[in-house]
N, C-alpha and C positions, 0 to 999 in steps of 0.2 A: 747494186754495186757499184762502187765509182769506177769510172774510167772503162765498164764493160763494154766488150765490142755489141753492137747491132749484127743483127742477124746476116745482114750482107756485108760489113766486114768480116766475120768471121767463115764466111762460106767465101770468097774472094782468098783469105791470107790462108786459109786450108785448101785449098785448088793453087795458090803458091808453095806451099810447103810442099806438097805433094809433088809436083812438076820438078822443084829444084832439087828436093830429096832423093825422090825414087826416083825418077824418070834423067835427072843432070841434066836438064834442062838450064844454057845461060837464062840471064836475067833479060838479055833484048829475046830472046826465043820465047819465054813465057810472056813478056809485054804485048808482042805482036798475037801467041796465040788468045789469048786472052783479049785483046779488041777485036779480034775475029770473030770470037765466041760474044761479043757485046757487052763486056764488061766494060767498066770505067771506074774511076778512081770512087772512092767513098765522096768525094766531094763533087764528084758530074765530069771531072776532067780526066782528059785521054791517058791511058797508062804507059809512063817511059820507063826504060831500063833503073833509071835512076828511083822511081818509086816504088816498082817494083821488088827492087833492092830492101828500100824504106819496110816495105810492109814485111819482108821478110824478117827482115832484123829485129824490126820489135817484136813479131810474133815469137819470135826465139825468146826475146828476154822478158816477156810477157809471161808465156809459159814456164820458164826458171822461177820466177818471180814467185808463180801461184803453185810450184811443185816443190819449192825449199821446205824445209821443217821448218814451222814457228820458231821465233827468235826470243825466248823465256829468259828474264832476270828479277831475282827477286832485291827489292833494298829495303831500308828500313824495317829488320824485321825484330821483332822485339820476343823475347821469351819471359812470361810474366809466374811466376814460380807459386 
C-alpha cells in the first residue's frame, strides 16, 4: 500500500493515540513520556510537543480516510438494446 506506516511508525502512533485519547495527556506530557521510554521520531529526531501533535493529527486523518466508504461514480453508461 502506498504510504503505509512502518511497524515503528504504527507503534509510535498507537502509543500517541492511546496516551492522548485514553489518558488525556497533553502533547508535552506525551513527548516527555515517550522520550523517557526511548522513543524518537521516525527520522531519528527528538520528539517535541509539536511533533507529537503532528503524529496524532496525521494518524487521525489517515484513519478517517481508510475507514471512509469508497466513493463510486458511474460515467458514460450506454444501454444497448
